N, C-alpha and C positions, 0 to 999 in steps of 0.2 A: 607589258603584260599586266593586266589588272589583277589585284589579289582576289582570291575566291571569297565571296560573301554568301552567308546563309540566307535563304529566303526569309522575308520579314515575318510571315505567319508562324512558321515553326519556332523562330526565335522568341516571339511574344508568348507562344504557348509554353515554351521551356521556362521563361521568366515567371509566368503565372503559376506553373506547377511548383517551381522552386520556392515561391513565396507562400504557398499554401501550407498552413500549419495544422496539424491534426488537432481536432477539437476533442479533448479527452473525456468530456461529458458524453460523447457519442460512441465511445469504445464499447462494444458488446461484452456482456458478462462472460460469455464463452467464445473462444476463437472459432471462426467459421471452418477453418481447415481441420484442426485437431480436436475440437469440442472440449478444450481444456479451459479451466478457470483463468481469467485474465485480471491482473491488477496493475494499477498505475502507481509508480513510485513518486512520492512527494519529498521525502526526507531520506537521503541516502544513508546507508550504514556508515558508521564512523564519524558522523557529524553531530554537533551539539546545537546547530542552528535549526530551529523549528520553522517549517514552512508548509503551506497548504495550497492546494489548487483552487483557483477562483474561476468558476465557469463563466462569470460575466466578462472577465478580461482574457480568459483562456491562458492564464499565466500562473506560475508558481510564486507565491508571495510570502515574505516573512511574516510570521505571526507577531502581533503586537501585544505588549503588556505595559500598561500605563504609558503608552506612547513610545515605548522603546522596543527594539527587536527582541523577541523572545528567544532565550538561550536556555537549554537544559543544563542546570547547574549540578550535573552529576556525570556519570560516565557517558561517552558517546553512544549513539543509537546502536544496539546490538544486531540490527538487521535493517533492511529497507522498509521504512514506514510509508504507507500510502493508503489506497482505498481499492475495494473490489469494484471493478468497472461495472457500470450499469445498475448500481444499487442505490437505494434511497430509503431512509428510515421513515416509517409510517408516523401518523399523527400521534399515536399513543406511545411511541418509543422515544428514547433519549435523542436529543438533537434532531427533531423532525426535519426531513428533507436532506439531511447529510448522508453521504455515502458510508458504507460499512468499512470501518478501519481494518487494516491488515498489517501484519509484520511478516516480511519474507526473510527467512534465515538464509542469507547468501552474502557474497561479497558485494561491495558498494556498486550500485547502479545509479546513473545520473537521474535527476528529477525529470519526469516525463517518459521514462522508460516503461514500456508495456511488457510485462512478464507473464508467461504461462506458468501456472503454479499448481501444486497439489495442496489442499488444506490438510493440516495434520492435527489441529486442535482449535478449541474455542476458549479464550480466556475472557472472563467477565470481571470488570473492575467496578467498584463503587467509588465515585469521585464526588464528594460532598453531597451524598444522598442520591445521585443519579447513576443508574447502571449504564456502563459503557462496555459493549462487547468488542473484542478484538480477535479477528481470525489470525491464527498463526499458520504460516505456509512455508513450503520449500519449493524451489524451482522444479518444474516438471521434467526438464532435461537433466539427467543424472550428471552430466559434465559440469553443470553450473552449481551443484550442491556442495556446501561446505560440511554437511552432515550426510555423508553418502549412504548410510544405512537407514536413514529416516525417511519413510514414505507415508506413515500414518501415526496415530497416537501410540499404538502399542510398540512400534519399532523406535519411536522417538524416546519414550520413557525407558525402554529396555536397554538401548545402546547408548543413550546420552542422558542419564538420570539427572545430571547437574543443570541441564538447560532450563528445566521448569523453575528451580530455585533461583537461578540467575535472572530469568525474566521476571519473576515475582519481585525481586529486589529492584530491578531497573524500573519497572512500571510504578512501583510504590514511590520511588524517588524522582521520577521524571518531572513531575510538577505537583505541587500541593501535597507533600509527604504526610502532613498531619491530617489531611482530608481523604487520602486514598487508601483503600483496602482491597485485598484480593478476595473476590466472592467465590471463585472456583474455576476449575478447568473441566472441559468436556472433550469428547473425541471428535474425529473428523466428520462423523455422521451428523453430529449436532451442528458443527460448523456449516456443512452443506445444506442442512435444513434451514438454518438462519439465512444463508445467502439466497436461497430460493424465495424465502419470505420477503426479503428486502429487494428483490429484483423489480425494476420498474415495470 
């Protein structure tokens, strides 16, 4: 009795599908099913190793400083750092062509994870004279939240007043402490307006 063999065409199709890797530069800003904001994780919460997505290689690569792997010489990342899918800075903005940075206040998610989130704030940094916006978000799914009562700027500041001070401290010390200052915070409406302005 001959062992059962799968037909060749379905096997090849399965191999091709299995080898297909999502191109993160093509992830839409809003999920088609739920119409929620989507972000791509680059640097998981709890790590000090700084990495970024490279659309040319479709890989998450360590950042380099003077030829060495960049490491945050401070506390580990307080959330998942990444970018808002489908966004790109305009020519007149900081880092033209770069996607909009985001910090998701949640447990660690591996690099390449696409999360549906709710923006809760907009933090603006001044790094060596260049303004750098960072969207602060929480997972859209309540079960994934570590701050269960935070769903917008008002609830974040009312229920978790220490979060703002902690994030100020972390971002000031993440890199170039002498050159980094906090410009200010705005609410989720300002964050949403900036996201729409940066959409491709």
